[in-house]
Structure formats: C-alpha cells, structure tokens
C-alpha positions as CSV (number, residue, x, y, z in Angstrom):
1,M,-0.5,61.3,-75.5
2,T,0.4,58.8,-78.3
3,R,1.4,59.9,-82.0
4,R,1.2,57.9,-84.9
5,V,4.4,58.3,-87.1
6,V,4.6,56.6,-90.8
7,L,7.6,56.7,-92.4
8,N,8.0,56.1,-96.2
9,L,11.7,55.3,-96.8
10,D,13.4,54.2,-100.1
11,L,16.5,52.5,-99.0
12,N,19.0,50.7,-101.1
13,E,20.1,47.2,-99.8
14,N,23.3,48.7,-98.0
15,D,21.1,51.4,-96.4
16,F,18.4,48.9,-95.2
17,N,21.4,46.6,-93.8
18,A,22.6,49.6,-91.9
19,L,19.2,50.5,-90.5
20,S,18.6,46.8,-89.7
21,L,22.0,46.8,-87.6
22,L,20.9,50.0,-85.8
23,L,17.6,48.6,-84.9
24,A,19.1,45.1,-83.7
25,Q,21.2,46.9,-80.9
26,P,18.9,49.0,-79.3
27,Q,20.5,48.9,-75.9
28,A,23.9,50.0,-77.5
29,V,22.3,53.0,-79.1
30,A,20.4,53.9,-76.0
31,Q,23.8,53.8,-73.9
32,L,25.4,56.0,-76.5
33,V,22.8,58.5,-76.7
34,A,21.9,58.8,-73.0
35,P,24.6,57.3,-71.0
36,Q,23.7,58.9,-67.7
37,D,19.9,58.6,-68.0
38,V,18.5,55.2,-67.4
39,R,15.0,56.2,-67.9
40,E,15.9,57.7,-71.3
41,Q,17.5,54.9,-72.3
42,A,14.5,53.0,-71.8
43,R,12.4,55.2,-73.9
44,V,15.1,55.0,-76.7
45,I,15.1,51.2,-76.5
46,D,11.2,51.0,-76.7
47,V,11.1,53.2,-79.7
48,L,13.8,51.2,-81.5
49,C,12.1,48.1,-80.7
50,E,8.8,49.6,-81.9
51,M,10.5,50.4,-85.2
52,A,12.2,47.1,-85.8
53,G,8.7,45.3,-85.0
54,A,7.2,47.5,-87.7
55,I,9.8,46.8,-90.3
56,E,9.7,43.1,-89.5
57,E,5.9,43.2,-89.8
58,Q,6.3,45.0,-93.3
59,G,8.8,42.3,-94.3
60,N,6.5,39.6,-93.3
61,Y,3.6,41.1,-95.2
62,L,5.7,41.5,-98.1
63,D,6.8,38.0,-98.0
64,R,3.1,36.8,-98.1
65,Q,2.5,38.8,-101.3
66,P,2.4,36.9,-104.6
67,E,5.4,37.8,-107.0
68,V,4.3,40.2,-109.9
69,S,5.7,39.3,-113.1
C-alpha cells in the first residue's frame, strides 16, 4: 500500500538549512536510527531521498516562477 503525504512547512532559512543537512545525509541518519537493521536502514534512506527529491522539485518549480513585484 502506498500513502501520499503532503507537508506544508513554514521554515525560516536556518530551519530549512537544518532540514537540507538532514536530507543530504540519509545513510548517516539511517545508521543512527536503525544501527542493527539493514532493511530498516534501506527504508529510512528511501524515505529521506523521496523527501529530498520533493523539496528539490519544489525548489526548481519556485526558481522557474516569475518574481512578483
């Protein structure tokens, strides 16, 4: 079963940088949260990569929008 999760976050620049740092190191995060379970690590890595891709896609979308003045 697949679930669609939609998040709406209002992050200041520092918080966004912290999120970016977290998502940039999925292997390290997975090792911390599931040090003895390789299969769970793989799932954590997949989820974090999905999140990073969605944020990157959103960023690319925002970069393509004209500025409103």
